[in-house]
C-alpha positions, 0 to 999 in steps of 0.5 A: 499500499502506498508503494511500500510505505506501510510497515511489515511489523503488523500485529493487530489492526490498531498497530497497523493504523498507527504504522500507516499513519506515521509513514503517511505523515512522513511521506507528506512531509518529505518528497520521497519515502526511503525509510519506515518510522518504527520503534520496536514494531510500533510507529512513532511520528515524533521525529524531528524531520516532521516538526519543520513545517513551512506553509502555505506552499505555494506562497504569494505573500508570506510563508510561515514556519513551525520549527523545533527549538534552535533551528536556523533557516536559510533560503536559496534560489535554484541558481544557488543565490542566498536569499535569506542568511541563516536566521534562528527560529524564523516565524515568517518570511515575506516572499512578495518582494522576491521573484516567482519561482522555486526556492530551496529552504535549508533547515539546520539544528543540532540533529542535522540538516533538511531541505524543502522546496518553496514555490513562490507565485 
């Protein structure tokens, strides 16, 4: 189901639902699914990767961020030009002053880095 997103560790229907939900949420927040989120056969969606949120996407005026503590945000154009310097615990960013297109948003904290695409209309 969903191209291998569901865990093979099923024991009861309740656990199946939790594993399916966790893996579905992981794939919604990441562009591709390469791992299952399971801990001892049970799903866990309390991963830091899932807590870095950016919305709305695509954005017209302002993009909002929901981040884990001590997370910096950098925004780059597709050509590699830095649009926003590393900013700690950013809450929002005005995109109305930048050109329409696709941008890369880099989230960094003590556990590592992750990148998401931002579409500006």
